[in-house]
C-alpha positions as CSV (number, residue, x, y, z in Angstrom):
1,M,24.8,26.6,0.1
2,T,23.1,27.9,-3.2
3,K,19.8,29.6,-3.3
4,T,18.2,26.6,-5.0
5,T,19.3,24.4,-2.1
6,Q,18.1,26.9,0.5
7,K,14.6,26.8,-1.0
8,M,13.9,23.2,-0.5
9,I,15.4,19.8,-0.2
10,F,12.8,17.0,0.0
11,G,13.5,13.3,-0.2
12,I,11.7,10.2,0.7
13,I,13.5,6.8,0.7
14,L,11.2,3.9,0.0
15,T,12.9,1.5,2.3
16,G,15.0,1.5,5.4
17,S,13.4,4.4,7.4
18,M,11.3,4.4,10.5
19,L,8.3,5.1,8.4
20,G,8.7,1.8,6.6
21,F,9.5,2.9,3.1
22,F,10.0,6.7,3.2
23,W,12.0,9.5,4.8
24,M,11.6,13.2,4.4
25,A,14.0,16.0,4.8
26,W,13.7,19.7,3.9
27,S,15.6,22.9,4.7
28,R,13.9,25.9,6.2
29,I,11.6,27.8,3.7
30,A,9.6,30.9,3.9
31,N,6.5,29.1,5.2
32,E,7.3,26.4,7.6
33,P,5.3,23.2,7.1
34,L,3.0,21.8,9.9
35,V,3.9,18.2,10.4
36,R,1.8,15.8,12.5
37,S,2.0,12.1,12.9
38,R,0.0,9.3,14.6
39,L,0.4,5.6,15.0
40,M,-2.5,3.9,13.3
41,M,-3.1,1.1,10.8
42,G,0.0,-0.7,12.0
43,T,2.4,2.1,11.1
44,I,3.2,5.8,11.6
45,I,1.0,8.0,9.4
46,E,2.6,11.5,8.9
47,I,0.8,14.5,7.3
48,T,2.7,17.6,6.2
49,A,0.7,20.7,5.2
50,Y,1.8,24.3,4.3
51,D,-1.5,26.2,4.4
52,R,-3.4,28.2,6.9
53,G,-5.8,26.2,8.9
54,A,-3.6,23.1,8.6
55,E,-3.9,22.1,12.2
56,A,-7.7,21.6,12.0
57,A,-7.5,20.0,8.6
58,I,-4.9,17.5,9.7
59,T,-6.9,16.7,12.8
60,A,-10.0,16.0,10.6
61,A,-8.0,13.9,8.2
62,F,-6.7,11.7,11.1
63,A,-10.2,11.4,12.4
64,R,-11.3,10.1,9.0
65,M,-8.5,7.6,8.9
66,Q,-9.4,6.4,12.5
67,Q,-13.0,5.9,11.3
68,I,-11.7,3.6,8.5
69,E,-9.5,1.7,10.9
70,A,-12.4,1.0,13.2
71,A,-14.4,-0.5,10.4
72,I,-11.7,-2.9,9.2
73,G,-9.4,-3.2,12.2
74,R,-8.8,-5.9,14.8
75,Q,-11.7,-4.8,17.1
76,E,-14.0,-7.6,18.1
77,F,-17.0,-6.2,16.2
78,S,-15.3,-4.8,13.2
79,D,-16.7,-5.7,9.8
80,L,-13.9,-8.1,9.0
81,N,-14.3,-10.0,12.2
82,R,-18.0,-10.2,11.8
83,L,-17.6,-11.6,8.3
84,A,-15.1,-14.2,9.5
85,A,-17.4,-15.3,12.2
86,Q,-20.2,-15.7,9.7
87,A,-18.1,-17.5,7.0
88,G,-20.1,-20.2,5.4
89,G,-23.3,-18.6,6.5
90,R,-25.6,-15.9,5.3
91,P,-24.5,-12.6,3.8
92,L,-23.9,-9.7,6.2
93,K,-24.5,-5.9,5.7
94,V,-21.3,-3.9,6.1
95,G,-20.4,-0.2,6.5
96,D,-19.7,2.1,3.6
97,D,-15.9,2.0,4.0
98,T,-15.8,-1.8,4.1
99,W,-18.0,-2.0,1.1
100,Q,-15.8,0.4,-0.9
101,I,-12.6,-1.4,0.0
102,L,-13.9,-4.9,-0.7
103,S,-15.6,-3.8,-3.9
104,L,-12.4,-2.4,-5.2
105,A,-10.6,-5.5,-4.0
106,A,-13.0,-7.7,-6.0
107,E,-12.4,-5.6,-9.1
108,Y,-8.7,-5.9,-8.9
109,W,-8.9,-9.7,-8.2
110,Q,-10.2,-10.0,-11.6
111,K,-7.9,-7.4,-13.3
112,T,-4.8,-9.0,-11.8
113,D,-5.6,-12.6,-12.7
114,G,-6.2,-13.4,-9.0
115,A,-2.9,-12.1,-7.8
116,F,-4.5,-9.6,-5.5
117,D,-6.9,-11.4,-3.2
118,V,-8.1,-10.3,0.2
119,T,-9.3,-13.8,1.0
120,V,-5.6,-14.9,1.4
121,N,-5.7,-14.4,5.1
122,P,-5.8,-18.2,6.1
123,L,-2.5,-18.6,4.2
124,L,-1.1,-15.5,5.7
125,E,-1.8,-16.8,9.2
126,L,-0.4,-20.2,8.3
127,W,2.9,-18.7,7.2
128,G,3.1,-16.7,10.4
129,F,2.7,-13.3,8.6
130,G,-0.5,-12.3,10.4
131,Y,-0.6,-9.0,12.2
132,D,3.0,-8.2,13.2
133,G,4.0,-11.9,12.5
134,E,7.6,-12.5,11.5
135,G,6.9,-15.8,9.6
136,N,7.4,-19.4,9.9
137,F,7.6,-22.4,7.5
138,P,4.3,-24.4,7.5
139,E,3.9,-28.1,6.4
140,P,3.1,-28.4,2.8
141,A,0.0,-30.4,3.6
142,A,-1.3,-27.6,5.7
143,I,-0.9,-25.2,2.8
144,Q,-3.0,-27.5,0.6
145,A,-5.6,-27.8,3.3
146,A,-5.9,-24.0,3.5
147,L,-6.2,-23.3,-0.2
148,P,-9.9,-24.2,-0.5
149,K,-10.6,-21.4,2.0
150,V,-9.0,-18.9,-0.4
151,G,-10.2,-17.4,-3.6
152,G,-11.9,-14.2,-4.7
153,N,-14.7,-16.2,-6.3
154,K,-15.7,-17.2,-2.8
155,L,-16.2,-13.6,-1.8
156,L,-19.7,-12.5,-2.9
157,L,-21.0,-9.0,-3.0
158,F,-24.6,-8.0,-3.2
159,P,-24.7,-4.3,-4.2
160,E,-28.5,-3.8,-3.8
161,K,-28.2,-4.5,0.0
162,R,-24.5,-3.8,0.4
163,E,-24.1,-7.2,1.8
164,I,-21.1,-9.5,1.6
165,Q,-20.8,-13.2,2.0
166,L,-17.8,-15.5,2.6
167,V,-18.9,-18.8,1.0
168,K,-16.7,-21.3,2.8
169,P,-16.4,-21.9,6.6
170,G,-13.0,-20.9,7.8
171,M,-12.6,-18.0,5.4
172,S,-11.3,-14.7,6.6
173,L,-10.1,-11.5,5.0
174,T,-7.0,-9.3,5.2
175,V,-7.1,-5.8,3.7
176,G,-3.5,-4.9,4.6
177,G,-2.8,-4.6,0.9
178,I,-5.4,-1.9,0.2
179,A,-6.8,-0.3,3.4
180,K,-3.9,2.0,4.1
181,G,-3.9,3.3,0.6
182,Y,-7.7,3.8,0.8
183,A,-7.3,5.7,4.1
184,V,-4.6,7.9,2.7
185,E,-6.8,8.7,-0.3
186,E,-9.7,9.5,2.0
187,A,-7.5,11.7,4.2
188,A,-6.5,13.7,1.1
189,K,-10.1,14.3,0.3
190,V,-10.6,15.7,3.9
191,L,-7.6,18.1,3.6
192,K,-8.8,19.4,0.2
193,R,-12.2,20.0,1.6
194,N,-10.6,22.0,4.4
195,G,-8.8,24.3,2.0
196,I,-5.4,22.6,1.9
197,K,-3.5,23.2,-1.3
198,N,-0.1,21.8,-0.6
199,A,0.3,18.6,1.5
200,M,1.7,15.2,1.7
201,I,0.2,12.2,3.4
202,N,2.9,9.6,4.2
203,G,1.5,6.2,5.1
204,G,4.7,4.3,5.1
205,S,4.1,2.2,2.0
206,S,1.5,4.6,0.6
207,I,1.8,8.2,-0.2
208,K,-0.5,11.0,-1.7
209,V,0.3,14.5,-2.6
210,I,-1.9,17.7,-2.9
211,G,-0.4,20.5,-4.9
212,D,3.1,20.7,-6.4
213,G,4.8,21.5,-3.2
214,P,5.9,24.8,-1.7
215,G,8.3,25.5,-4.6
216,G,5.8,24.4,-7.3
217,R,8.2,21.9,-8.8
218,G,6.7,18.7,-7.5
219,W,7.5,16.4,-4.6
220,R,10.8,14.6,-5.0
221,I,10.7,10.9,-3.9
222,G,14.0,9.0,-3.7
223,V,14.0,5.3,-4.5
224,E,16.2,3.1,-2.5
225,N,17.3,-0.4,-3.5
226,P,16.2,-2.7,-0.7
227,R,19.4,-4.7,-1.0
228,E,21.6,-1.7,-0.5
229,A,20.2,0.4,2.4
230,G,20.8,4.1,2.1
231,R,21.7,4.1,-1.6
232,L,19.3,5.8,-3.9
233,V,18.8,4.4,-7.4
234,G,17.0,7.5,-8.6
235,V,14.3,10.1,-7.8
236,I,10.6,10.3,-8.8
237,V,8.8,13.6,-8.9
238,L,5.2,13.5,-7.9
239,H,2.7,16.2,-9.0
240,S,-0.6,17.3,-7.5
241,G,-3.0,14.4,-7.1
242,D,-0.4,11.7,-7.7
243,A,-0.3,8.7,-5.4
244,M,2.5,6.2,-4.9
245,G,2.6,2.7,-3.5
246,T,5.5,0.4,-2.9
247,S,6.2,-3.2,-1.8
248,A,9.5,-4.7,-1.0
249,D,10.8,-8.0,0.3
250,N,13.1,-6.7,2.9
251,K,10.7,-5.9,5.7
252,R,8.9,-9.0,6.8
253,F,10.6,-12.2,5.7
254,F,12.6,-15.2,6.9
255,I,15.3,-17.2,5.2
256,R,15.3,-20.9,5.1
257,D,17.8,-23.1,3.2
258,S,19.2,-19.9,1.5
259,H,15.7,-19.0,0.2
260,R,14.0,-15.8,1.2
261,Y,10.3,-16.1,2.1
262,S,8.5,-12.8,2.1
263,H,5.1,-11.8,3.6
264,I,3.6,-11.4,0.1
265,I,1.8,-14.7,-0.3
266,D,0.4,-15.9,-3.7
267,P,-3.2,-16.8,-3.1
268,R,-3.2,-19.1,-6.1
269,T,-0.3,-21.3,-5.0
270,G,-0.2,-20.8,-1.2
271,W,3.4,-19.9,-1.3
272,P,5.3,-16.6,-0.9
273,A,6.2,-14.6,-3.9
274,P,8.9,-16.2,-6.1
275,E,12.4,-14.6,-5.7
276,K,12.1,-12.4,-8.8
277,M,11.5,-8.9,-7.5
278,T,12.9,-7.0,-4.6
279,L,10.9,-3.8,-4.9
280,V,7.8,-2.6,-6.9
281,T,6.7,1.0,-6.9
282,V,3.6,2.2,-8.8
283,V,2.5,5.8,-9.4
284,T,-1.2,6.3,-10.0
285,R,-3.9,8.9,-9.2
286,N,-5.4,6.8,-6.4
287,A,-3.5,5.6,-3.4
288,A,-5.6,2.5,-2.9
289,T,-5.0,1.2,-6.4
290,A,-1.3,1.9,-6.1
291,D,-1.4,-0.1,-2.8
292,I,-3.1,-3.0,-4.6
293,L,-0.9,-3.1,-7.7
294,T,2.4,-3.3,-5.9
295,K,1.4,-6.7,-4.5
296,A,0.0,-8.0,-7.7
297,L,3.1,-7.0,-9.7
298,F,5.2,-8.8,-7.2
299,L,3.4,-12.0,-7.8
300,N,2.9,-11.9,-11.6
301,D,5.8,-12.2,-13.9
302,L,7.6,-9.2,-15.4
303,N,6.1,-9.6,-18.9
304,W,2.6,-9.7,-17.5
305,S,3.4,-6.7,-15.3
306,M,4.8,-4.5,-18.1
307,R,1.9,-5.3,-20.4
308,F,-0.6,-4.5,-17.6
309,L,1.1,-1.2,-16.7
310,E,1.1,-0.2,-20.4
311,Q,-2.6,-1.0,-20.8
312,E,-3.5,0.9,-17.7
313,N,-1.2,3.8,-18.6
314,L,0.6,3.7,-15.3
315,K,4.1,4.6,-14.2
316,A,6.2,2.0,-12.3
317,V,9.6,1.1,-11.2
318,L,10.5,-2.6,-10.5
319,I,13.8,-3.8,-9.2
320,D,14.6,-7.5,-9.7
321,T,16.7,-9.8,-7.6
322,Q,19.7,-9.2,-9.9
323,G,19.5,-5.4,-9.1
324,K,18.3,-4.5,-12.6
325,I,15.8,-1.6,-12.7
326,H,12.8,-1.9,-15.0
327,T,10.6,1.2,-15.7
328,T,7.5,1.7,-17.8
329,P,8.1,3.2,-21.2
330,G,8.8,7.0,-21.1
331,F,9.1,7.0,-17.3
332,Q,12.6,7.6,-16.0
333,L,14.1,8.0,-12.6
334,L,16.0,11.3,-12.2
335,R,19.5,11.2,-10.8
336,Q,20.0,12.1,-7.2
337,S,21.1,15.8,-7.0
């Protein structure tokens, strides 16, 4: 084994691992990383840090994520459940995390031409892709009946009082496409405040890095084709402050009449994403926006996606159903070494 290999091997595969989209492996280095994981937000969250005081910092980061989960989780009196119970009625005051999440969601509902929409929950439930659901095929008439309960224009925000209103009775929200990324980003802030200079927060489909890794050369992320488990199509290098989000159609789906129906539902049509993309990965400076955009790019066509990414100066990798890899200009996957 060469000295270069002995220093560090770090890889994360975006699909097919117990963490959902990522796996990590490294050889022993001079300062062993501290790794801690917890089950929260519907997945295993893993934090790896290399600095002194990492134990206390990681504990604080997990506590912050737990605070966020309590605000937007499944508990009876969470903000989301309160809003659903009051749908069609008066506005409700919500906590700071809920406000931040839904404000960002409203912003990107407009930016993505309605592709990202937290009001999609009635359709998600109808298709059987609610919490841990495996999916089922609903009656087309039921889809049409659910559509009037969906739409970002029916989610009203009142900044002066930090109140939110769901306009139509029967409306409900899902923040599965943003909350994990938001929590990962918040956890990174906690780690940095506690003096951590090198860390990775792995939220399954969301990732955030602090520092350039123990070797100072960045964190290497291996991208796997969801149609060929275990086979890397290339490697992305993340640098300090980078965040990555990914969505794929191979985790929660069902097949009917030779068609694959994934859990990514288009709020504008009521139907799952068309069979055009198998994986979308976006690199940004914020894990919440990375989380959001992977869903939106799945639902909008490739030309729209590439224009949007160029306008926003973002890096992305998209793999279509023919196995063709599309990357943003100037952004290339490294070969697996």
